[in-house]
Gaussian input, Z-matrix of N, CA and C with variables (Angstrom, degrees):
# hf/3-21g

backbone

0 1
 N
 C     1     B1
 C     2     B2     1     A1
 N     3     B3     2     A2     1     D1
 C     4     B4     3     A3     2     D2
 C     5     B5     4     A4     3     D3
 N     6     B6     5     A5     4     D4
 C     7     B7     6     A6     5     D5
 C     8     B8     7     A7     6     D6
 N     9     B9     8     A8     7     D7
 C    10    B10     9     A9     8     D8
 C    11    B11    10    A10     9     D9
 N    12    B12    11    A11    10    D10
 C    13    B13    12    A12    11    D11
 C    14    B14    13    A13    12    D12
 N    15    B15    14    A14    13    D13
 C    16    B16    15    A15    14    D14
 C    17    B17    16    A16    15    D15
 N    18    B18    17    A17    16    D16
 C    19    B19    18    A18    17    D17
 C    20    B20    19    A19    18    D18
 N    21    B21    20    A20    19    D19
 C    22    B22    21    A21    20    D20
 C    23    B23    22    A22    21    D21
 N    24    B24    23    A23    22    D22
 C    25    B25    24    A24    23    D23
 C    26    B26    25    A25    24    D24
 N    27    B27    26    A26    25    D25
 C    28    B28    27    A27    26    D26
 C    29    B29    28    A28    27    D27
 N    30    B30    29    A29    28    D28
 C    31    B31    30    A30    29    D29
 C    32    B32    31    A31    30    D30
 N    33    B33    32    A32    31    D31
 C    34    B34    33    A33    32    D32
 C    35    B35    34    A34    33    D33
 N    36    B36    35    A35    34    D34
 C    37    B37    36    A36    35    D35
 C    38    B38    37    A37    36    D36
 N    39    B39    38    A38    37    D37
 C    40    B40    39    A39    38    D38
 C    41    B41    40    A40    39    D39
 N    42    B42    41    A41    40    D40
 C    43    B43    42    A42    41    D41
 C    44    B44    43    A43    42    D42
 N    45    B45    44    A44    43    D43
 C    46    B46    45    A45    44    D44
 C    47    B47    46    A46    45    D45
 N    48    B48    47    A47    46    D46
 C    49    B49    48    A48    47    D47
 C    50    B50    49    A49    48    D48
 N    51    B51    50    A50    49    D49
 C    52    B52    51    A51    50    D50
 C    53    B53    52    A52    51    D51
 N    54    B54    53    A53    52    D52
 C    55    B55    54    A54    53    D53
 C    56    B56    55    A55    54    D54
 N    57    B57    56    A56    55    D55
 C    58    B58    57    A57    56    D56
 C    59    B59    58    A58    57    D57
 N    60    B60    59    A59    58    D58
 C    61    B61    60    A60    59    D59
 C    62    B62    61    A61    60    D60
 N    63    B63    62    A62    61    D61
 C    64    B64    63    A63    62    D62
 C    65    B65    64    A64    63    D63
 N    66    B66    65    A65    64    D64
 C    67    B67    66    A66    65    D65
 C    68    B68    67    A67    66    D66
 N    69    B69    68    A68    67    D67
 C    70    B70    69    A69    68    D68
 C    71    B71    70    A70    69    D69
 N    72    B72    71    A71    70    D70
 C    73    B73    72    A72    71    D71
 C    74    B74    73    A73    72    D72
 N    75    B75    74    A74    73    D73
 C    76    B76    75    A75    74    D74
 C    77    B77    76    A76    75    D75
 N    78    B78    77    A77    76    D76
 C    79    B79    78    A78    77    D77
 C    80    B80    79    A79    78    D78
 N    81    B81    80    A80    79    D79
 C    82    B82    81    A81    80    D80
 C    83    B83    82    A82    81    D81
 N    84    B84    83    A83    82    D82
 C    85    B85    84    A84    83    D83
 C    86    B86    85    A85    84    D84
 N    87    B87    86    A86    85    D85
 C    88    B88    87    A87    86    D86
 C    89    B89    88    A88    87    D87
 N    90    B90    89    A89    88    D88
 C    91    B91    90    A90    89    D89
 C    92    B92    91    A91    90    D90
 N    93    B93    92    A92    91    D91
 C    94    B94    93    A93    92    D92
 C    95    B95    94    A94    93    D93
 N    96    B96    95    A95    94    D94
 C    97    B97    96    A96    95    D95
 C    98    B98    97    A97    96    D96
 N    99    B99    98    A98    97    D97
 C   100   B100    99    A99    98    D98
 C   101   B101   100   A100    99    D99
 N   102   B102   101   A101   100   D100
 C   103   B103   102   A102   101   D101
 C   104   B104   103   A103   102   D102
 N   105   B105   104   A104   103   D103
 C   106   B106   105   A105   104   D104
 C   107   B107   106   A106   105   D105
 N   108   B108   107   A107   106   D106
 C   109   B109   108   A108   107   D107
 C   110   B110   109   A109   108   D108
 N   111   B111   110   A110   109   D109
 C   112   B112   111   A111   110   D110
 C   113   B113   112   A112   111   D111
 N   114   B114   113   A113   112   D112
 C   115   B115   114   A114   113   D113
 C   116   B116   115   A115   114   D114
 N   117   B117   116   A116   115   D115
 C   118   B118   117   A117   116   D116
 C   119   B119   118   A118   117   D117
 N   120   B120   119   A119   118   D118
 C   121   B121   120   A120   119   D119
 C   122   B122   121   A121   120   D120
 N   123   B123   122   A122   121   D121
 C   124   B124   123   A123   122   D122
 C   125   B125   124   A124   123   D123
 N   126   B126   125   A125   124   D124
 C   127   B127   126   A126   125   D125
 C   128   B128   127   A127   126   D126
 N   129   B129   128   A128   127   D127
 C   130   B130   129   A129   128   D128
 C   131   B131   130   A130   129   D129
 N   132   B132   131   A131   130   D130
 C   133   B133   132   A132   131   D131
 C   134   B134   133   A133   132   D132
 N   135   B135   134   A134   133   D133
 C   136   B136   135   A135   134   D134
 C   137   B137   136   A136   135   D135
 N   138   B138   137   A137   136   D136
 C   139   B139   138   A138   137   D137
 C   140   B140   139   A139   138   D138
 N   141   B141   140   A140   139   D139
 C   142   B142   141   A141   140   D140
 C   143   B143   142   A142   141   D141
 N   144   B144   143   A143   142   D142
 C   145   B145   144   A144   143   D143
 C   146   B146   145   A145   144   D144
 N   147   B147   146   A146   145   D145
 C   148   B148   147   A147   146   D146
 C   149   B149   148   A148   147   D147
 N   150   B150   149   A149   148   D148
 C   151   B151   150   A150   149   D149
 C   152   B152   151   A151   150   D150
 N   153   B153   152   A152   151   D151
 C   154   B154   153   A153   152   D152
 C   155   B155   154   A154   153   D153
 N   156   B156   155   A155   154   D154
 C   157   B157   156   A156   155   D155
 C   158   B158   157   A157   156   D156
 N   159   B159   158   A158   157   D157
 C   160   B160   159   A159   158   D158
 C   161   B161   160   A160   159   D159
 N   162   B162   161   A161   160   D160
 C   163   B163   162   A162   161   D161
 C   164   B164   163   A163   162   D162
 N   165   B165   164   A164   163   D163
 C   166   B166   165   A165   164   D164
 C   167   B167   166   A166   165   D165
 N   168   B168   167   A167   166   D166
 C   169   B169   168   A168   167   D167
 C   170   B170   169   A169   168   D168
 N   171   B171   170   A170   169   D169
 C   172   B172   171   A171   170   D170
 C   173   B173   172   A172   171   D171
 N   174   B174   173   A173   172   D172
 C   175   B175   174   A174   173   D173
 C   176   B176   175   A175   174   D174
 N   177   B177   176   A176   175   D175
 C   178   B178   177   A177   176   D176
 C   179   B179   178   A178   177   D177
 N   180   B180   179   A179   178   D178
 C   181   B181   180   A180   179   D179
 C   182   B182   181   A181   180   D180
 N   183   B183   182   A182   181   D181
 C   184   B184   183   A183   182   D182
 C   185   B185   184   A184   183   D183
 N   186   B186   185   A185   184   D184
 C   187   B187   186   A186   185   D185
 C   188   B188   187   A187   186   D186
 N   189   B189   188   A188   187   D187
 C   190   B190   189   A189   188   D188
 C   191   B191   190   A190   189   D189
 N   192   B192   191   A191   190   D190
 C   193   B193   192   A192   191   D191
 C   194   B194   193   A193   192   D192
 N   195   B195   194   A194   193   D193
 C   196   B196   195   A195   194   D194
 C   197   B197   196   A196   195   D195
 N   198   B198   197   A197   196   D196
 C   199   B199   198   A198   197   D197
 C   200   B200   199   A199   198   D198

   B1=1.4150
   B2=1.5617
   B3=1.2410
   B4=1.4855
   B5=1.4768
   B6=1.3770
   B7=1.4486
   B8=1.5648
   B9=1.3320
   B10=1.4668
   B11=1.5235
   B12=1.2782
   B13=1.4739
   B14=1.4801
   B15=1.2898
   B16=1.4395
   B17=1.4808
   B18=1.3030
   B19=1.4602
   B20=1.5064
   B21=1.3498
   B22=1.4892
   B23=1.5145
   B24=1.3352
   B25=1.4578
   B26=1.5600
   B27=1.2616
   B28=1.5083
   B29=1.5266
   B30=1.3120
   B31=1.4344
   B32=1.5148
   B33=1.2836
   B34=1.4859
   B35=1.5365
   B36=1.3079
   B37=1.5186
   B38=1.5259
   B39=1.3438
   B40=1.4486
   B41=1.5259
   B42=1.3505
   B43=1.4444
   B44=1.5604
   B45=1.3450
   B46=1.4444
   B47=1.5228
   B48=1.3315
   B49=1.4259
   B50=1.4428
   B51=1.3214
   B52=1.4752
   B53=1.5286
   B54=1.3176
   B55=1.4541
   B56=1.5768
   B57=1.3401
   B58=1.4393
   B59=1.4942
   B60=1.3385
   B61=1.4951
   B62=1.5787
   B63=1.2744
   B64=1.4694
   B65=1.5832
   B66=1.3437
   B67=1.4585
   B68=1.5615
   B69=1.3183
   B70=1.4439
   B71=1.5064
   B72=1.3061
   B73=1.4772
   B74=1.5116
   B75=1.3683
   B76=1.3535
   B77=1.5449
   B78=1.2943
   B79=1.5435
   B80=1.5384
   B81=1.2620
   B82=1.5334
   B83=1.4747
   B84=1.3113
   B85=1.5268
   B86=1.4958
   B87=1.3466
   B88=1.4288
   B89=1.5850
   B90=1.3077
   B91=1.4767
   B92=1.5520
   B93=1.3168
   B94=1.4558
   B95=1.5210
   B96=1.3099
   B97=1.4832
   B98=1.5340
   B99=1.3241
   B100=1.4815
   B101=1.5349
   B102=1.2918
   B103=1.4718
   B104=1.5085
   B105=1.3224
   B106=1.5092
   B107=1.5760
   B108=1.3216
   B109=1.4330
   B110=1.5294
   B111=1.2572
   B112=1.4895
   B113=1.5783
   B114=1.2992
   B115=1.4703
   B116=1.5119
   B117=1.3567
   B118=1.4433
   B119=1.5730
   B120=1.3551
   B121=1.4954
   B122=1.5383
   B123=1.3956
   B124=1.4609
   B125=1.5059
   B126=1.3623
   B127=1.4232
   B128=1.5736
   B129=1.3211
   B130=1.4657
   B131=1.5881
   B132=1.3280
   B133=1.4986
   B134=1.5214
   B135=1.3127
   B136=1.4497
   B137=1.5678
   B138=1.3602
   B139=1.4683
   B140=1.5229
   B141=1.3260
   B142=1.4782
   B143=1.5258
   B144=1.3489
   B145=1.4804
   B146=1.5177
   B147=1.3270
   B148=1.4729
   B149=1.4923
   B150=1.3668
   B151=1.4571
   B152=1.5301
   B153=1.3139
   B154=1.4631
   B155=1.5693
   B156=1.3732
   B157=1.4823
   B158=1.5182
   B159=1.3569
   B160=1.4701
   B161=1.5142
   B162=1.3110
   B163=1.4496
   B164=1.5567
   B165=1.3098
   B166=1.4314
   B167=1.5486
   B168=1.3004
   B169=1.4871
   B170=1.5170
   B171=1.3091
   B172=1.4839
   B173=1.5303
   B174=1.3295
   B175=1.4759
   B176=1.5162
   B177=1.2544
   B178=1.4891
   B179=1.5157
   B180=1.3177
   B181=1.4825
   B182=1.5596
   B183=1.2928
   B184=1.4879
   B185=1.5390
   B186=1.3431
   B187=1.4551
   B188=1.4747
   B189=1.3178
   B190=1.4722
   B191=1.4814
   B192=1.3843
   B193=1.4228
   B194=1.4843
   B195=1.3497
   B196=1.4441
   B197=1.5116
   B198=1.3311
   B199=1.4508
   B200=1.5142
   A1=109.51
   A2=119.04
   A3=121.37
   A4=109.13
   A5=114.43
   A6=121.20
   A7=107.17
   A8=113.11
   A9=119.41
   A10=108.41
   A11=117.46
   A12=120.45
   A13=110.00
   A14=114.46
   A15=121.03
   A16=111.16
   A17=117.63
   A18=120.68
   A19=109.14
   A20=118.29
   A21=117.23
   A22=116.34
   A23=119.58
   A24=123.76
   A25=109.22
   A26=117.95
   A27=121.88
   A28=113.41
   A29=117.15
   A30=119.54
   A31=114.88
   A32=120.09
   A33=124.38
   A34=106.65
   A35=112.99
   A36=121.97
   A37=108.20
   A38=119.66
   A39=121.55
   A40=106.59
   A41=118.91
   A42=119.66
   A43=111.98
   A44=118.18
   A45=118.37
   A46=111.64
   A47=119.98
   A48=124.34
   A49=112.56
   A50=117.50
   A51=122.83
   A52=106.76
   A53=118.35
   A54=119.75
   A55=112.32
   A56=116.00
   A57=119.73
   A58=112.77
   A59=116.60
   A60=123.48
   A61=107.28
   A62=114.29
   A63=118.73
   A64=111.48
   A65=115.40
   A66=121.61
   A67=107.29
   A68=117.38
   A69=119.50
   A70=115.37
   A71=116.14
   A72=123.38
   A73=109.60
   A74=117.64
   A75=122.48
   A76=117.28
   A77=114.38
   A78=118.95
   A79=109.46
   A80=115.39
   A81=123.12
   A82=104.76
   A83=112.86
   A84=120.70
   A85=110.23
   A86=116.19
   A87=120.65
   A88=110.69
   A89=115.62
   A90=118.11
   A91=110.76
   A92=119.09
   A93=122.34
   A94=111.91
   A95=116.88
   A96=120.08
   A97=109.64
   A98=117.58
   A99=122.25
   A100=107.99
   A101=119.23
   A102=123.00
   A103=110.76
   A104=117.72
   A105=122.50
   A106=106.61
   A107=119.26
   A108=120.79
   A109=108.95
   A110=120.96
   A111=126.17
   A112=107.77
   A113=118.55
   A114=122.60
   A115=110.96
   A116=117.44
   A117=121.72
   A118=111.28
   A119=111.92
   A120=120.09
   A121=110.63
   A122=110.42
   A123=117.71
   A124=112.86
   A125=117.77
   A126=122.52
   A127=109.95
   A128=118.87
   A129=120.91
   A130=107.43
   A131=116.23
   A132=119.33
   A133=108.43
   A134=121.14
   A135=124.43
   A136=109.66
   A137=115.09
   A138=118.35
   A139=109.55
   A140=116.47
   A141=121.25
   A142=111.25
   A143=116.02
   A144=121.63
   A145=110.08
   A146=114.61
   A147=119.10
   A148=112.09
   A149=119.52
   A150=123.80
   A151=110.65
   A152=114.96
   A153=123.14
   A154=108.28
   A155=116.13
   A156=119.70
   A157=113.51
   A158=115.84
   A159=119.16
   A160=110.72
   A161=118.87
   A162=120.82
   A163=112.67
   A164=118.00
   A165=123.24
   A166=109.14
   A167=117.48
   A168=121.58
   A169=109.32
   A170=116.49
   A171=120.91
   A172=113.38
   A173=113.90
   A174=118.67
   A175=114.35
   A176=116.56
   A177=117.77
   A178=110.75
   A179=118.00
   A180=121.27
   A181=108.99
   A182=116.66
   A183=121.12
   A184=109.23
   A185=114.77
   A186=119.52
   A187=114.67
   A188=116.22
   A189=119.72
   A190=112.00
   A191=118.82
   A192=120.98
   A193=116.03
   A194=117.78
   A195=120.25
   A196=110.06
   A197=120.96
   A198=122.37
   A199=111.57
   D1=130.25
   D2=-179.73
   D3=-81.72
   D4=146.40
   D5=-178.83
   D6=-81.36
   D7=144.83
   D8=176.25
   D9=-76.48
   D10=130.25
   D11=174.45
   D12=-96.69
   D13=140.99
   D14=179.33
   D15=-77.12
   D16=147.94
   D17=173.15
   D18=-71.23
   D19=158.16
   D20=179.35
   D21=-58.10
   D22=-22.77
   D23=177.21
   D24=-72.96
   D25=-30.60
   D26=-177.02
   D27=-84.83
   D28=-10.61
   D29=-178.46
   D30=-70.04
   D31=149.81
   D32=-173.21
   D33=-67.28
   D34=153.72
   D35=178.51
   D36=-104.16
   D37=3.49
   D38=177.98
   D39=-66.18
   D40=130.96
   D41=-175.10
   D42=-67.07
   D43=-30.66
   D44=178.22
   D45=-72.84
   D46=-31.84
   D47=174.43
   D48=-68.79
   D49=-37.98
   D50=179.41
   D51=-67.35
   D52=-46.89
   D53=-179.29
   D54=-60.80
   D55=-42.25
   D56=177.50
   D57=-64.86
   D58=-38.95
   D59=-178.84
   D60=-66.29
   D61=-46.79
   D62=-178.87
   D63=-64.65
   D64=-33.20
   D65=179.99
   D66=-68.26
   D67=-42.40
   D68=179.29
   D69=-71.01
   D70=-35.73
   D71=-179.91
   D72=-62.48
   D73=-38.11
   D74=-177.54
   D75=-80.04
   D76=-3.36
   D77=-176.36
   D78=-82.54
   D79=150.28
   D80=167.53
   D81=-78.32
   D82=167.96
   D83=179.70
   D84=-60.56
   D85=-42.38
   D86=-177.34
   D87=-66.01
   D88=-45.97
   D89=178.63
   D90=-65.66
   D91=-34.42
   D92=175.28
   D93=-62.60
   D94=-41.65
   D95=179.70
   D96=-67.73
   D97=-39.64
   D98=177.72
   D99=-64.30
   D100=-42.74
   D101=179.67
   D102=-61.83
   D103=-44.56
   D104=-177.33
   D105=-69.25
   D106=-35.53
   D107=179.72
   D108=-68.43
   D109=-42.32
   D110=177.29
   D111=-59.42
   D112=-47.49
   D113=177.65
   D114=-60.41
   D115=-42.28
   D116=-179.58
   D117=-63.24
   D118=-41.21
   D119=177.71
   D120=-56.57
   D121=-51.39
   D122=179.86
   D123=-59.47
   D124=-40.49
   D125=-179.22
   D126=-66.03
   D127=-35.71
   D128=-179.09
   D129=-69.40
   D130=-44.22
   D131=179.55
   D132=-59.21
   D133=-49.37
   D134=-179.15
   D135=-57.63
   D136=-42.51
   D137=-176.62
   D138=-64.65
   D139=-43.58
   D140=-177.47
   D141=-64.84
   D142=-45.20
   D143=177.49
   D144=-58.39
   D145=-48.71
   D146=-179.44
   D147=-58.77
   D148=-41.94
   D149=178.53
   D150=-64.66
   D151=-39.01
   D152=-178.40
   D153=-64.36
   D154=-44.06
   D155=-178.48
   D156=-72.95
   D157=-19.08
   D158=177.85
   D159=-89.00
   D160=-12.13
   D161=-176.89
   D162=-70.17
   D163=149.18
   D164=-176.50
   D165=-66.22
   D166=-33.82
   D167=-178.65
   D168=-65.28
   D169=-43.14
   D170=178.17
   D171=-65.10
   D172=-44.68
   D173=179.05
   D174=-67.82
   D175=-27.27
   D176=-179.76
   D177=-88.67
   D178=-9.13
   D179=-179.16
   D180=-75.01
   D181=152.01
   D182=175.43
   D183=-76.84
   D184=167.01
   D185=-173.81
   D186=-63.79
   D187=-33.15
   D188=-179.96
   D189=-67.42
   D190=-33.83
   D191=174.39
   D192=-75.07
   D193=-28.54
   D194=179.45
   D195=-73.45
   D196=-29.87
   D197=-174.50
   D198=-91.63

């Protein structure tokens, strides 16, 4: 299923959103795939670290072991 694209009038006026949108529009398909893969890698790392910090073993460990 294709994604609906917003018309130019519906796009955000937030400068950071505009910058990110222009960055993605200017990418080739290969660079876009690489960028998405990098973001997915970062998301996995954040997920694993968060799960580690929520574990009982991590929370019961002393500060020297955690660092």
